N, C-alpha and C positions, 0 to 999 in steps of 0.2 A: 783036607787041605790040598792034596795033590790034584784031585779032580777039579777043584776050583781054579787052579793055575792053568789047567788045560783049556778051560773056557774063558779065561781072562781075555778081555778084549782091549787092545790098545789102539785108540784112534790114530789115524795118520796125523803127521804134524800139520798145524794150522795152515802153513803155506801151501800144502798139497790139496787143501779143500777150498781155497779162495779162487774166485773166478779170475781169469786173465783177460784184461781189456787193452785194446789199442785203438787208435783213431786214424782214419785216413779221410782227407777232404772234410774234416769236421764231423764225420760219422763214427760213432763209437761201436766197435764190434766186440762180442764175447768170443775170444779165440781159445777158450779153455779146451775145447776138443782137439785143438792142435798143440797140446802141451809139449809134444816132442819137438815142435818148432819154436814155441814161444815161452815155454816154462823156464824156470831157473836153470842156467847153464846150457840152454838150448841155443841153436845158431842165431835165431832172430829175437832173442830176449831183449836186445837193445831197443827194439821197436815198441815194446810194451809200456803202457802207462803214460803215453803222450800221443800227440798227433804227429805221426811220422810220414806225412805226405811226401815231403821232398826225398826222404830216404827211399821210399818205395818207388818213386818215379825214377830215381837214379840207380836203383838197385845197389844201394850203398849202406854200409853200417858205420860210416864215418860219423863221429859225434856231432860234427858241424852240420850234417844233413838231417839230424833227428829233429825236424821242425815241420810246422805246417806251411812255411813260406815257400811259394813256388816261383818267386821272382828269379828270372834268368834261366829257367829251364828251357830246353830246346823243344821244338814241336814234337820231335820223336819221343822225348822223355814224357811229355804231356800225354801223348797217345798211349804210351806204355802204361802210364799211371791209370788212365781210364780203362784199359783192358784188364789190368790187374785188379782194379777196384771192382769192376763188374764181374769178371770171370772167376776171380778167386774169392775175394772177401764177401761181396754181396751174395754170391752163389753158395758159399760154404758156411758162413758164420752169421749168427743172429745179430741184428742191430739192437743195441740196448740203450742208445741215447745219442746225443749230439753235443759237440763242444760249444762253449759260449760264443766263440767266433762264428759259428754257423747260425745260431739263432738270435744273436744280438748284434746291433750296430756298434761301432767303436765308442759311441757316447753312452752305451748301455741300454739304449731304447730297443724295443723289439724289432727284429728284422721282418718287415711286412712281406718281403719276398721269399721268406723261408718256406721251402717245400720239403717235407720229410721224404727220405728215400724209401721208407716202408709205409707209404700212404695207406694201404688197406688196413694196416695194424696200428695206425697212429690216430689218436683222437686229440684234437686241439680244444682246450677249454679256455674261455675268456676269464672265468672266475673259478675259484676253488672254495 
C-alpha cells in the first residue's frame, strides 16, 4: 500500500487545465501560455473572458473599460491598440475564433466584409 501512495497521481485542479481566452477587436486569442499574466489572480485576469478592446487601447483595468466599444478613444489610443494587437497578441498567441460582433451584422445576418486575421489557417464554408 505504501508504494501505491508514492505513485498516486493527483491531477491539477480543473481551472489549471482550462484554456484562457480573451478577445481584442473581435478576435479571440488563447492566452493560456501567458498564464502568469492572465490566469486567476494574475495582473491582467480582468481582461479574460470578454472583448477587452477598450481596456487594451487605454491600458486600463477599470471595469468600465472592459468592453469592445472604442467610441471616444483618441487617435493615440487607437494607434496604441493597433500596435499591441499586432505586436503582442497576434505575434504571441494563437487565434481561436471571433466574437459574434466581428462576424455578424447587428441584425444577425452574416457580415460579408468579414476578413479573418489568420487567413492562411481559416477556411470559410457556406454549408456544413
